[in-house]
N, CA, C and O atoms as CSV, one atom per row, in Angstrom:
chain,resi,resn,atom,element,x,y,z
A,1,MET,N,N,-54.747,71.498,34.134
A,1,MET,CA,C,-54.930,70.368,33.257
A,1,MET,C,C,-55.688,69.282,34.007
A,1,MET,O,O,-55.302,68.933,35.123
A,2,LEU,N,N,-56.737,68.745,33.438
A,2,LEU,CA,C,-57.585,67.793,34.133
A,2,LEU,C,C,-57.037,66.373,34.134
A,2,LEU,O,O,-57.186,65.660,35.127
A,3,ASN,N,N,-56.422,65.958,33.074
A,3,ASN,CA,C,-55.914,64.588,33.006
A,3,ASN,C,C,-54.407,64.614,32.793
A,3,ASN,O,O,-53.925,64.653,31.661
A,4,ASP,N,N,-53.677,64.592,33.895
A,4,ASP,CA,C,-52.220,64.586,33.790
A,4,ASP,C,C,-51.631,63.255,34.244
A,4,ASP,O,O,-50.452,63.179,34.592
A,5,ASN,N,N,-52.466,62.187,34.240
A,5,ASN,CA,C,-52.042,60.818,34.560
A,5,ASN,C,C,-51.510,60.657,35.977
A,5,ASN,O,O,-50.701,59.767,36.238
A,6,GLU,N,N,-51.947,61.493,36.877
A,6,GLU,CA,C,-51.584,61.376,38.278
A,6,GLU,C,C,-52.762,60.797,39.053
A,6,GLU,O,O,-53.918,61.085,38.743
A,7,VAL,N,N,-52.473,59.997,40.041
A,7,VAL,CA,C,-53.510,59.453,40.904
A,7,VAL,C,C,-53.590,60.351,42.129
A,7,VAL,O,O,-52.645,60.441,42.912
A,8,TYR,N,N,-54.728,61.012,42.282
A,8,TYR,CA,C,-54.867,61.974,43.366
A,8,TYR,C,C,-55.513,61.371,44.612
A,8,TYR,O,O,-55.442,61.953,45.694
A,9,ILE,N,N,-56.128,60.229,44.461
A,9,ILE,CA,C,-56.706,59.577,45.630
A,9,ILE,C,C,-55.738,58.490,46.062
A,9,ILE,O,O,-55.747,57.388,45.513
A,10,LYS,N,N,-54.909,58.797,47.041
A,10,LYS,CA,C,-53.879,57.857,47.482
A,10,LYS,C,C,-54.464,56.669,48.235
A,10,LYS,O,O,-53.890,55.579,48.234
A,11,SER,N,N,-55.597,56.884,48.872
A,11,SER,CA,C,-56.204,55.806,49.655
A,11,SER,C,C,-57.332,55.137,48.875
A,11,SER,O,O,-58.347,54.754,49.456
A,12,ARG,N,N,-57.160,54.998,47.584
A,12,ARG,CA,C,-58.208,54.408,46.751
A,12,ARG,C,C,-58.518,52.975,47.167
A,12,ARG,O,O,-59.679,52.568,47.126
A,13,ASP,N,N,-57.527,52.213,47.561
A,13,ASP,CA,C,-57.763,50.839,48.011
A,13,ASP,C,C,-58.695,50.789,49.210
A,13,ASP,O,O,-59.561,49.919,49.298
A,14,TRP,N,N,-58.513,51.720,50.129
A,14,TRP,CA,C,-59.379,51.755,51.317
A,14,TRP,C,C,-60.819,52.037,50.905
A,14,TRP,O,O,-61.742,51.407,51.422
A,15,TRP,N,N,-61.024,52.977,49.980
A,15,TRP,CA,C,-62.375,53.317,49.537
A,15,TRP,C,C,-63.031,52.159,48.801
A,15,TRP,O,O,-64.232,51.935,48.950
A,16,ILE,N,N,-62.274,51.434,48.023
A,16,ILE,CA,C,-62.818,50.274,47.313
A,16,ILE,C,C,-63.205,49.181,48.295
A,16,ILE,O,O,-64.261,48.565,48.150
A,17,GLU,N,N,-62.370,48.934,49.288
A,17,GLU,CA,C,-62.700,47.938,50.320
A,17,GLU,C,C,-63.928,48.357,51.114
A,17,GLU,O,O,-64.781,47.527,51.429
A,18,GLN,N,N,-64.016,49.630,51.434
A,18,GLN,CA,C,-65.174,50.129,52.173
A,18,GLN,C,C,-66.451,49.972,51.355
A,18,GLN,O,O,-67.483,49.559,51.885
A,19,PHE,N,N,-66.385,50.294,50.083
A,19,PHE,CA,C,-67.532,50.125,49.193
A,19,PHE,C,C,-67.933,48.654,49.101
A,19,PHE,O,O,-69.121,48.330,49.096
A,20,SER,N,N,-66.953,47.776,49.028
A,20,SER,CA,C,-67.229,46.337,48.975
A,20,SER,C,C,-67.946,45.869,50.242
A,20,SER,O,O,-68.899,45.095,50.161
A,21,GLU,N,N,-67.504,46.324,51.386
A,21,GLU,CA,C,-68.164,45.963,52.648
A,21,GLU,C,C,-69.584,46.518,52.707
A,21,GLU,O,O,-70.491,45.846,53.200
A,22,ASP,N,N,-69.781,47.727,52.214
A,22,ASP,CA,C,-71.125,48.320,52.207
A,22,ASP,C,C,-72.074,47.533,51.306
A,22,ASP,O,O,-73.238,47.332,51.654
A,23,VAL,N,N,-71.585,47.090,50.157
A,23,VAL,CA,C,-72.422,46.300,49.252
A,23,VAL,C,C,-72.763,44.952,49.892
A,23,VAL,O,O,-73.893,44.480,49.769
A,24,LYS,N,N,-71.802,44.335,50.569
A,24,LYS,CA,C,-72.073,43.071,51.265
A,24,LYS,C,C,-73.124,43.265,52.348
A,24,LYS,O,O,-74.014,42.430,52.511
A,25,ASP,N,N,-73.022,44.373,53.095
A,25,ASP,CA,C,-74.006,44.648,54.140
A,25,ASP,C,C,-75.403,44.836,53.551
A,25,ASP,O,O,-76.379,44.327,54.101
A,26,LEU,N,N,-75.503,45.554,52.450
A,26,LEU,CA,C,-76.801,45.724,51.792
A,26,LEU,C,C,-77.363,44.400,51.305
A,26,LEU,O,O,-78.562,44.150,51.427
A,27,PHE,N,N,-76.507,43.552,50.754
A,27,PHE,CA,C,-76.925,42.238,50.273
A,27,PHE,C,C,-77.464,41.389,51.421
A,27,PHE,O,O,-78.512,40.757,51.291
A,28,VAL,N,N,-76.755,41.373,52.532
A,28,VAL,CA,C,-77.171,40.581,53.694
A,28,VAL,C,C,-78.484,41.110,54.250
A,28,VAL,O,O,-79.378,40.322,54.561
A,29,LEU,N,N,-78.622,42.418,54.382
A,29,LEU,CA,C,-79.868,42.983,54.901
A,29,LEU,C,C,-81.037,42.723,53.954
A,29,LEU,O,O,-82.142,42.411,54.399
A,30,HIS,N,N,-80.797,42.850,52.662
A,30,HIS,CA,C,-81.855,42.589,51.694
A,30,HIS,C,C,-82.336,41.149,51.791
A,30,HIS,O,O,-83.540,40.900,51.847
A,31,LEU,N,N,-81.407,40.202,51.812
A,31,LEU,CA,C,-81.799,38.795,51.938
A,31,LEU,C,C,-82.481,38.521,53.268
A,31,LEU,O,O,-83.449,37.763,53.330
A,32,GLY,N,N,-81.976,39.142,54.335
A,32,GLY,CA,C,-82.590,38.960,55.644
A,32,GLY,C,C,-84.030,39.421,55.672
A,32,GLY,O,O,-84.902,38.704,56.163
A,33,TYR,N,N,-84.295,40.620,55.149
A,33,TYR,CA,C,-85.667,41.118,55.098
A,33,TYR,C,C,-86.543,40.247,54.202
A,33,TYR,O,O,-87.690,39.948,54.534
A,34,MET,N,N,-85.989,39.849,53.070
A,34,MET,CA,C,-86.767,39.060,52.122
A,34,MET,C,C,-87.180,37.716,52.736
A,34,MET,O,O,-88.337,37.315,52.620
A,35,PHE,N,N,-86.250,37.028,53.381
A,35,PHE,CA,C,-86.566,35.728,53.968
A,35,PHE,C,C,-87.382,35.858,55.245
A,35,PHE,O,O,-88.151,34.957,55.581
A,36,PHE,N,N,-87.226,36.962,55.959
A,36,PHE,CA,C,-88.025,37.169,57.164
A,36,PHE,C,C,-89.484,37.407,56.802
A,36,PHE,O,O,-90.383,36.873,57.452
A,37,LEU,N,N,-89.721,38.199,55.776
A,37,LEU,CA,C,-91.093,38.539,55.399
A,37,LEU,C,C,-91.759,37.468,54.547
A,37,LEU,O,O,-92.977,37.299,54.617
A,38,ASN,N,N,-90.992,36.743,53.747
A,38,ASN,CA,C,-91.527,35.725,52.842
A,38,ASN,C,C,-90.717,34.444,52.994
A,38,ASN,O,O,-89.900,34.114,52.135
A,39,ASP,N,N,-90.943,33.738,54.069
A,39,ASP,CA,C,-90.112,32.556,54.328
A,39,ASP,C,C,-90.325,31.448,53.304
A,39,ASP,O,O,-89.490,30.551,53.188
A,40,HIS,N,N,-91.430,31.494,52.558
A,40,HIS,CA,C,-91.640,30.465,51.547
A,40,HIS,C,C,-90.664,30.619,50.375
A,40,HIS,O,O,-90.560,29.712,49.549
A,41,TYR,N,N,-89.945,31.746,50.284
A,41,TYR,CA,C,-88.920,31.905,49.252
A,41,TYR,C,C,-87.757,30.944,49.481
A,41,TYR,O,O,-87.010,30.648,48.548
A,42,MET,N,N,-87.595,30.455,50.704
A,42,MET,CA,C,-86.514,29.518,51.030
A,42,MET,C,C,-86.863,28.074,50.696
A,42,MET,O,O,-85.994,27.202,50.732
A,43,MET,N,N,-88.110,27.817,50.376
A,43,MET,CA,C,-88.610,26.445,50.266
A,43,MET,C,C,-87.926,25.659,49.149
A,43,MET,O,O,-87.698,26.166,48.051
A,44,SER,N,N,-87.617,24.437,49.459
A,44,SER,CA,C,-87.089,23.518,48.464
A,44,SER,C,C,-88.205,23.143,47.492
A,44,SER,O,O,-89.385,23.221,47.836
A,45,SER,N,N,-87.839,22.746,46.307
A,45,SER,CA,C,-88.847,22.423,45.289
A,45,SER,C,C,-89.397,21.008,45.441
A,45,SER,O,O,-90.273,20.616,44.669
A,46,ASP,N,N,-88.918,20.235,46.399
A,46,ASP,CA,C,-89.336,18.838,46.552
A,46,ASP,C,C,-90.840,18.709,46.776
A,46,ASP,O,O,-91.473,17.796,46.246
A,47,TYR,N,N,-91.402,19.604,47.547
A,47,TYR,CA,C,-92.828,19.545,47.879
A,47,TYR,C,C,-93.685,19.718,46.628
A,47,TYR,O,O,-94.582,18.914,46.374
A,48,ILE,N,N,-93.415,20.754,45.853
A,48,ILE,CA,C,-94.173,21.017,44.636
A,48,ILE,C,C,-93.882,19.963,43.571
A,48,ILE,O,O,-94.781,19.559,42.833
A,49,ASP,N,N,-92.630,19.517,43.491
A,49,ASP,CA,C,-92.265,18.482,42.515
A,49,ASP,C,C,-93.039,17.193,42.744
A,49,ASP,O,O,-93.417,16.511,41.792
A,50,ALA,N,N,-93.272,16.860,44.011
A,50,ALA,CA,C,-94.036,15.647,44.309
A,50,ALA,C,C,-95.465,15.772,43.784
A,50,ALA,O,O,-96.000,14.825,43.206
A,51,PHE,N,N,-96.077,16.925,43.981
A,51,PHE,CA,C,-97.432,17.132,43.449
A,51,PHE,C,C,-97.446,17.107,41.927
A,51,PHE,O,O,-98.361,16.557,41.313
A,52,ASP,N,N,-96.429,17.703,41.327
A,52,ASP,CA,C,-96.352,17.699,39.860
A,52,ASP,C,C,-96.234,16.292,39.303
A,52,ASP,O,O,-96.732,16.013,38.213
A,53,CYS,N,N,-95.583,15.405,40.038
A,53,CYS,CA,C,-95.422,14.013,39.590
A,53,CYS,C,C,-96.623,13.150,39.967
A,53,CYS,O,O,-96.697,11.985,39.574
A,54,GLY,N,N,-97.558,13.707,40.722
A,54,GLY,CA,C,-98.746,12.964,41.096
A,54,GLY,C,C,-98.565,12.053,42.285
A,54,GLY,O,O,-99.345,11.117,42.465
A,55,ILE,N,N,-97.556,12.299,43.105
A,55,ILE,CA,C,-97.348,11.485,44.305
A,55,ILE,C,C,-97.542,12.354,45.542
A,55,ILE,O,O,-97.493,13.582,45.482
A,56,GLN,N,N,-97.759,11.684,46.649
A,56,GLN,CA,C,-97.948,12.374,47.926
A,56,GLN,C,C,-96.577,12.812,48.462
A,56,GLN,O,O,-95.690,11.971,48.608
A,57,PRO,N,N,-96.381,14.096,48.757
A,57,PRO,CA,C,-95.085,14.540,49.290
A,57,PRO,C,C,-94.861,14.019,50.710
A,57,PRO,O,O,-95.808,13.689,51.424
A,58,GLU,N,N,-93.614,13.955,51.093
A,58,GLU,CA,C,-93.268,13.515,52.451
A,58,GLU,C,C,-93.800,14.513,53.466
A,58,GLU,O,O,-93.928,15.704,53.182
A,59,ASP,N,N,-94.110,14.006,54.658
A,59,ASP,CA,C,-94.579,14.889,55.722
A,59,ASP,C,C,-93.482,15.873,56.100
A,59,ASP,O,O,-92.333,15.485,56.312
A,60,GLY,N,N,-93.837,17.125,56.181
A,60,GLY,CA,C,-92.886,18.163,56.571
A,60,GLY,C,C,-91.995,18.664,55.457
A,60,GLY,O,O,-91.163,19.543,55.683
A,61,SER,N,N,-92.149,18.124,54.258
A,61,SER,CA,C,-91.264,18.555,53.173
A,61,SER,C,C,-91.548,19.985,52.724
A,61,SER,O,O,-90.721,20.588,52.041
A,62,GLN,N,N,-92.694,20.532,53.093
A,62,GLN,CA,C,-92.969,21.918,52.761
A,62,GLN,C,C,-92.105,22.873,53.573
A,62,GLN,O,O,-92.043,24.063,53.263
A,63,TYR,N,N,-91.438,22.371,54.609
A,63,TYR,CA,C,-90.566,23.192,55.446
A,63,TYR,C,C,-89.092,23.005,55.140
A,63,TYR,O,O,-88.246,23.594,55.812
A,64,TRP,N,N,-88.766,22.197,54.139
A,64,TRP,CA,C,-87.370,21.997,53.768
A,64,TRP,C,C,-86.836,23.244,53.080
A,64,TRP,O,O,-87.551,23.929,52.349
A,65,VAL,N,N,-85.576,23.519,53.329
A,65,VAL,CA,C,-84.920,24.685,52.745
A,65,VAL,C,C,-84.098,24.222,51.550
A,65,VAL,O,O,-83.441,23.182,51.603
A,66,ALA,N,N,-84.136,24.994,50.482
A,66,ALA,CA,C,-83.351,24.682,49.293
A,66,ALA,C,C,-81.858,24.683,49.651
A,66,ALA,O,O,-81.412,25.526,50.429
A,67,PRO,N,N,-81.094,23.755,49.095
A,67,PRO,CA,C,-79.665,23.668,49.442
A,67,PRO,C,C,-78.876,24.945,49.165
A,67,PRO,O,O,-78.004,25.307,49.955
A,68,PHE,N,N,-79.161,25.629,48.067
A,68,PHE,CA,C,-78.395,26.846,47.781
A,68,PHE,C,C,-78.739,27.963,48.765
A,68,PHE,O,O,-77.896,28.813,49.051
A,69,ILE,N,N,-79.962,27.970,49.283
A,69,ILE,CA,C,-80.333,28.955,50.310
A,69,ILE,C,C,-79.609,28.639,51.612
A,69,ILE,O,O,-79.141,29.543,52.304
A,70,GLN,N,N,-79.517,27.353,51.942
A,70,GLN,CA,C,-78.782,26.965,53.143
A,70,GLN,C,C,-77.319,27.364,53.021
A,70,GLN,O,O,-76.716,27.809,53.998
A,71,ASP,N,N,-76.742,27.211,51.837
A,71,ASP,CA,C,-75.356,27.633,51.613
A,71,ASP,C,C,-75.200,29.141,51.790
A,71,ASP,O,O,-74.209,29.598,52.359
A,72,ILE,N,N,-76.171,29.915,51.308
A,72,ILE,CA,C,-76.117,31.370,51.478
A,72,ILE,C,C,-76.139,31.728,52.957
A,72,ILE,O,O,-75.400,32.611,53.394
A,73,PHE,N,N,-76.982,31.048,53.729
A,73,PHE,CA,C,-77.015,31.313,55.168
A,73,PHE,C,C,-75.701,30.917,55.832
A,73,PHE,O,O,-75.175,31.658,56.662
A,74,ASN,N,N,-75.170,29.749,55.469
A,74,ASN,CA,C,-73.939,29.271,56.113
A,74,ASN,C,C,-72.714,30.099,55.764
A,74,ASN,O,O,-71.858,30.328,56.619
A,75,GLU,N,N,-72.618,30.551,54.520
A,75,GLU,CA,C,-71.396,31.199,54.058
A,75,GLU,C,C,-71.445,32.726,54.082
A,75,GLU,O,O,-70.402,33.370,54.186
A,76,ILE,N,N,-72.636,33.313,53.988
A,76,ILE,CA,C,-72.714,34.773,53.856
A,76,ILE,C,C,-73.439,35.428,55.026
A,76,ILE,O,O,-72.885,36.309,55.685
A,77,ILE,N,N,-74.670,35.005,55.286
A,77,ILE,CA,C,-75.495,35.728,56.258
A,77,ILE,C,C,-75.048,35.469,57.693
A,77,ILE,O,O,-74.831,36.416,58.449
A,78,THR,N,N,-74.909,34.213,58.077
A,78,THR,CA,C,-74.578,33.895,59.472
A,78,THR,C,C,-73.207,34.429,59.905
A,78,THR,O,O,-73.115,34.976,61.004
A,79,PRO,N,N,-72.142,34.304,59.111
A,79,PRO,CA,C,-70.866,34.885,59.561
A,79,PRO,C,C,-70.918,36.404,59.716
A,79,PRO,O,O,-70.261,36.961,60.595
A,80,LYS,N,N,-71.691,37.072,58.872
A,80,LYS,CA,C,-71.744,38.534,58.902
A,80,LYS,C,C,-72.738,39.044,59.946
A,80,LYS,O,O,-72.441,39.986,60.681
A,81,ARG,N,N,-73.923,38.418,60.010
A,81,ARG,CA,C,-74.972,38.857,60.927
A,81,ARG,C,C,-75.692,37.651,61.533
A,81,ARG,O,O,-76.764,37.281,61.055
A,82,PRO,N,N,-75.134,37.034,62.567
A,82,PRO,CA,C,-75.807,35.885,63.186
A,82,PRO,C,C,-77.146,36.244,63.823
A,82,PRO,O,O,-77.998,35.374,64.001
A,83,ASP,N,N,-77.339,37.500,64.165
A,83,ASP,CA,C,-78.617,37.919,64.746
A,83,ASP,C,C,-79.750,37.824,63.729
A,83,ASP,O,O,-80.881,37.512,64.102
A,84,ILE,N,N,-79.475,38.082,62.473
A,84,ILE,CA,C,-80.497,37.951,61.437
A,84,ILE,C,C,-80.887,36.494,61.263
A,84,ILE,O,O,-82.069,36.170,61.143
A,85,THR,N,N,-79.898,35.620,61.251
A,85,THR,CA,C,-80.182,34.186,61.137
A,85,THR,C,C,-81.005,33.705,62.324
A,85,THR,O,O,-81.956,32.941,62.155
A,86,ALA,N,N,-80.645,34.149,63.519
A,86,ALA,CA,C,-81.391,33.738,64.716
A,86,ALA,C,C,-82.836,34.234,64.665
A,86,ALA,O,O,-83.751,33.506,65.050
A,87,ALA,N,N,-83.051,35.455,64.198
A,87,ALA,CA,C,-84.415,35.992,64.106
A,87,ALA,C,C,-85.234,35.225,63.075
A,87,ALA,O,O,-86.411,34.945,63.303
A,88,ILE,N,N,-84.632,34.888,61.961
A,88,ILE,CA,C,-85.357,34.142,60.934
A,88,ILE,C,C,-85.682,32.738,61.424
A,88,ILE,O,O,-86.779,32.237,61.178
A,89,LYS,N,N,-84.740,32.094,62.116
A,89,LYS,CA,C,-85.007,30.754,62.666
A,89,LYS,C,C,-86.119,30.799,63.695
A,89,LYS,O,O,-86.942,29.886,63.755
A,90,ALA,N,N,-86.156,31.841,64.501
A,90,ALA,CA,C,-87.178,31.945,65.551
A,90,ALA,C,C,-88.555,32.243,64.965
A,90,ALA,O,O,-89.566,31.777,65.490
A,91,TYR,N,N,-88.600,33.004,63.897
A,91,TYR,CA,C,-89.867,33.434,63.318
A,91,TYR,C,C,-90.433,32.400,62.327
A,91,TYR,O,O,-91.647,32.210,62.254
A,92,SER,N,N,-89.575,31.755,61.589
A,92,SER,CA,C,-89.987,30.924,60.471
A,92,SER,C,C,-90.152,29.457,60.883
A,92,SER,O,O,-89.502,28.981,61.814
A,93,ALA,N,N,-91.019,28.767,60.180
A,93,ALA,CA,C,-91.170,27.328,60.387
A,93,ALA,C,C,-90.218,26.525,59.502
A,93,ALA,O,O,-90.161,25.299,59.594
A,94,MET,N,N,-89.481,27.217,58.656
A,94,MET,CA,C,-88.557,26.536,57.747
A,94,MET,C,C,-87.420,25.909,58.550
A,94,MET,O,O,-87.028,26.416,59.601
A,95,GLN,N,N,-86.902,24.802,58.035
A,95,GLN,CA,C,-85.906,24.006,58.761
A,95,GLN,C,C,-84.489,24.407,58.373
A,95,GLN,O,O,-83.784,23.667,57.688
A,96,LEU,N,N,-84.088,25.591,58.822
A,96,LEU,CA,C,-82.704,26.038,58.618
A,96,LEU,C,C,-81.805,25.321,59.609
A,96,LEU,O,O,-82.162,25.158,60.776
A,97,SER,N,N,-80.655,24.899,59.151
A,97,SER,CA,C,-79.725,24.246,60.098
A,97,SER,C,C,-78.758,25.242,60.680
A,97,SER,O,O,-77.907,24.876,61.491
């Protein structure tokens, strides 16, 4: 009988936790590659917004990082893989804190 309402995988919690960790690792690596190869994806909108409003943007504002990207680095990427953050900081001109 195929469905007899028994749970045959006793360590299902372990497999779910392992899958969760694997998905987090893929997410961190994907973001790391994306920001390493295209650092302008981190850019805050202040620079472009200034041009759209017809005013001169502040010096260096093209290197500002969007606040939500900084939060992603602080809360997700750096605790899991500080080496990725260090490589992006070394390679990029963006002002990650």
